[in-house]
LUMGUNU-900188 format. One line per 4 residues: for each residue x, z, y of C-alpha. Coordinates in steps of 0.02 Angstrom, whole numbers, plus 50000, padded with zeros to 5 digits. Each point is the difference from the previous one (the first is absolute). Example, Ala and Ser with C-alpha at 12.3 -4.5 7.8 and 13.67 -1.06 7.14 Angstrom:
! LUMGUNU-900188
50615/50390/49775  50069/49967/50172
***
This chain:
! LUMGUNU-900188
56785/54382/50726  50107/50098/49876  50042/50126/50137  49816/50030/50040
49958/50018/49815  50140/50126/49973  49951/50095/50158  49819/50006/49944
50052/50066/49828  50106/50137/50079  49856/50047/50116  49877/50007/49856
50119/50114/49905  50014/50113/50152  49811/50006/50019  49984/50041/49815
50118/50147/50024  49901/50057/50152  49840/49991/49897  50077/50112/49866
50056/50120/50137  49820/50023/50056  49964/50088/49836  50132/50131/50039
49963/50018/50186  49884/50137/50065  49821/49937/50007  49930/49984/50175
49846/49915/50068  49891/49984/50154  49864/50124/49949  49968/50165/49912
50132/50122/49940  50138/49868/50006  49945/49931/50169  50096/50003/50166
49957/50182/50039  50089/50051/49839  50148/49880/49992  50124/50133/50054
49943/50111/49856  50029/49869/49866  50190/49993/50010  50133/50089/50105
50063/49827/50049  49834/49971/50088  50019/50147/50121  50013/49888/50154
49821/49943/49969  49951/50170/50071  50150/50062/50100  50054/49837/50081
49984/49984/50190  50011/49810/50014  49875/49947/49869  49900/49840/49982
49871/49930/50022  49952/50041/50179  49863/49952/50122  50073/49896/50141
49897/50051/50152  50136/49987/50132  50161/49900/50012  50131/49971/50132
50026/49818/50051  50180/49949/49966  50110/49846/49995  50014/49998/49812
50103/49862/49917  49909/49853/49921  49994/50001/49811  50115/49874/49919
49926/49958/49831  50113/49920/49871  49909/50023/49835  50053/49896/49850
49848/49917/49918  50005/50008/49811  49913/50063/49843  49937/50178/49995
49917/50122/49881  49841/50101/50018  49996/50179/49937  49847/50111/49981
50085/50167/50032  49844/50105/49980  49979/50030/50187  50011/49829/50083
50060/49822/49973  50188/49979/50011  50082/49830/50026  50186/49984/49962
50092/49846/50064  50137/49920/49896  50088/49941/50159  50008/50131/50136
50039/49932/50171  50005/50116/50149  49928/50046/50169  50099/50049/50154
49941/50112/50142  50127/49982/50137  50171/50023/49919  49932/50094/49849
49975/49898/49842  49882/50058/49862  49997/49919/49827  49828/49962/49929
49957/50109/49850  49817/49996/49953  49818/49980/50054  49857/50123/49975
49817/49955/50023  49874/50140/50017  49829/50046/50066  49954/50062/50125
50142/49996/50124  50087/50168/50015  50059/49983/50179  49861/50007/50130
49992/49925/50174  49892/50100/50120  49918/50086/49853  49957/49838/49911
50045/49963/49820  50014/49819/49945  49925/49947/49833  50167/49946/49926
50185/50010/50040  50158/49918/49938  50163/50098/50013  50165/49908/49989
50143/50115/49952  50177/49965/50063  50165/50093/49996  50159/49985/50104
50180/50024/49944  49996/50182/50053  49857/50029/49878  49864/50023/50131
49829/49935/49951  49890/49901/50118  49818/49964/49965  49908/49858/50086
49812/50028/49998  49884/49850/50015  49818/50047/50023  49852/49896/49941
49822/49984/50064  49850/49909/49928  49990/49816/50047  50058/49838/49922
50068/49987/49823  50187/50029/49995  50090/49873/49888  50160/50103/49987
49909/50158/49945  49892/49898/49882  50151/49965/49890  50023/50187/49975
49818/50050/49991  49957/49867/49871  50146/50057/49890  49987/50190/50002
50070/50070/49836  49863/50078/49895  50067/50176/49982  50137/50120/50053
50172/49943/49947  49949/49818/49975  50115/49870/50078  49962/49818/50039
50114/49862/50065  49946/49912/50159  50063/49833/50064  50084/49967/50167
49968/50136/50128  50049/50000/50184  49978/50172/50080  50002/49926/50176
49830/49921/49966  49923/50174/49998  50043/50033/50182  49883/49970/50148
50047/49863/50123  50018/50129/50140  50133/50126/49950  49992/50140/50127
50019/50164/49909  49998/50189/50008  50167/50082/49959  50020/50182/49945
50081/50112/49871  49907/50069/49851  50005/50021/49813  49951/49915/49839
49813/50026/49974  50016/50041/49815  50097/50139/49911  50135/50057/50029
49948/49960/50182  50182/49969/50052  50028/50002/50188  50116/49897/50109
49897/49842/49974  49981/49880/50145  49825/49929/50017  49953/49837/50085
49812/49972/50009  49939/49828/50053  49877/50013/50144  49903/49843/49953
49899/50010/49840  49989/49859/49874  49838/49947/49916  49938/50006/49821
49826/49965/49934  49877/50134/49946  50001/49924/49825  50189/50019/49991
49988/50181/50056  49866/50037/49871  50105/49924/49860  50151/50103/50050
49899/50161/50013  49936/49978/49822  50179/50023/49941  50056/50124/50134
49850/50091/50075  50100/50121/50107  50187/50009/50031  50024/50082/50169
50079/50165/50049  49907/50096/50138  50064/49995/50179  50146/50117/50036
50041/50092/50162  50095/49897/50128  50096/50154/50060  50043/49921/50168
50107/49864/49924  50043/49848/50107  49896/49844/49970  50051/49841/50089
49908/49834/50012  50068/49830/50044  50088/49854/49920
***
């Protein structure tokens, strides 16, 4: 209990520092003169947002079937914090856990919830997406994208949606959170290389996109969109990159 309390205090301190950093960071958004078309102009560090050749998100309209390894999920359920970062909802776990893809192990870092989905499948956006960020010992990032469609109320998402911090920079503590509960039962996935979808648009990111969507209710989507009406970067050129599907 003392360990979790100490860990939560350290995490809250880190989030507080991140919140202060927002004030000094270049302002970017999803529309207007600070929108995606202008990100590269806002800061030299954002140059890849225009010049990058392996950018995300992409439209997945063709994929090569492959014998991809099954995902081995080993998340550590525990308390977490919710951060309104001004662009989307960010969930930070106090106990990380990890996911392995074959022999490669990626430590769990964070969750981002945004609307609509950025990645498309056959030209279709999904109303909401959850991105789970991971990182391996070599420093490579891996994003797992879970797509949501309208259907039954989602009890896992409800805990986030009913507790969205009121304004940018606000942080709330959430109880026990198990990231595995976000995943669909069927875990076939698309596998390709890309980038982060927000500035500085860093490349070298491995993307796993779950083929099977998960459901949320229309009421849940509406509640989330009141706080975050639009948080999706436009589709980027695929540039003949390899996209595999399997799992």
